[in-house]
C-alpha positions, 0 to 999 in steps of 0.5 A: 436562668433569666436575669429579670433584674437586668432585663428590667434595668435595660427596659427602664434605660430604653424608656428613659431615652424615648420618653425623656422627661415624660418618664417620672418616678412616682414617690407618692400616690402609689396605687392602693394594693401595690407591693413594690420590689422597686420603684414605680414610674409614670408616663403622661399621655395626651392626644397628639397632632401631626408632627408631634404637636399637642392638640389643644384639647383638655384630655390627659391620662397617666400610666403608672407601672412597676416591675414585678419580680419575674416580669416580663414573664408575669404581668407588671403592676399597671394602673391608668389614671385620669388627669383631665377631661376624662370620666371614670368610666373611660378610665376603666375602659382604658384599663381593660384595653391595657390589661388585654395588651399585657396578656398579648405581650407576656414574655417580652418587654412591654411597657413601651407597647402599653404606653403606645396603646394608651396613646392611640386610645386617647387619640381616638377618644379625643377625636370623637369628643372634640371640645369646641373652641372657646375663642370669642372671635372664632365663635363670633365668626361662626355665628356670622357665617351661620346667619349669612347662610340662613339669610342666603337660604331665605333669599333663595327660597323665600320665607315660608308662610305658616298659619301661625305666622299669617295669624300673627301678621293679620293681628298686627295689621288689624291693630295698626288699621284700627289705630289709624281709623281712631286717629282719623276720627279724632282728628275730624271731631277736633276739627269740627269742634274748633270750627264756628257754627253758622250762627256763631259766625254771624254773631262774630260779624255783628260784634265786629260791626261787619256787614253781614249779607242777610237772606232775602225776605219774602214780600209778605215778611216784615221789613226793617228792624223787626224783620231782623229780629224775626230772622235772628230769632228764627235762626236761633230756634232752628239752631236749637233743633238737632238736625244731626250731621246734615244740619252741621253740613248745611251751616258749613256750606253756608259759611263757605258760600258767604266767605267766598262772596266776601272774598269776591 
């Protein structure tokens, strides 16, 4: 006759020496529906790196188990529960994997095998959904490397010119050219406004009692003061006429000639 109690005690002793502090007795949060004849136990499982070091990945589950009266000839009470970084759907999937393993191992001590199966499943899960690092320095380094790679690609192949990019450049170019033209026109207008007309220049010279070179009179024209008055009045009348830009240019040329003759 099989001594189930002794087999179960021997298995617990072996599990304690293997998992040590990772094997803990459950005193609260017993899974619902369980009818215990002894104690319930738990082992926390997480992904592992080589040489037994834990991976920096927030994924953990616990395997809760308890022996039934005729275990291992009947399945143990077994429950997978998520602790961190795992969805309920994944926990249900893991539970199904463990129940299949139970059926494959009936008649022999199987708790260690079940925990190992859970460990392998969690390891594979962690590898497939690895969480990126939240280290700011590492993130900045990756960002710089990505930007350097992008610039190297542009240097190697040039910047692609799309119709949209060309239209954007053209609009900006036209706007800059229009601004430059408006500044040029405003500058010319301001310069012309600040320069005296020919008549204004002559009057300034007379007011300052400076010698003004008068135009030569025709033989039939009057001489003396009356001629000066006639010359001045005719200049005023001509100045009142609107000759447009050509009149302004003539006055400016005359002014330049007078200034040149004075300088010589």
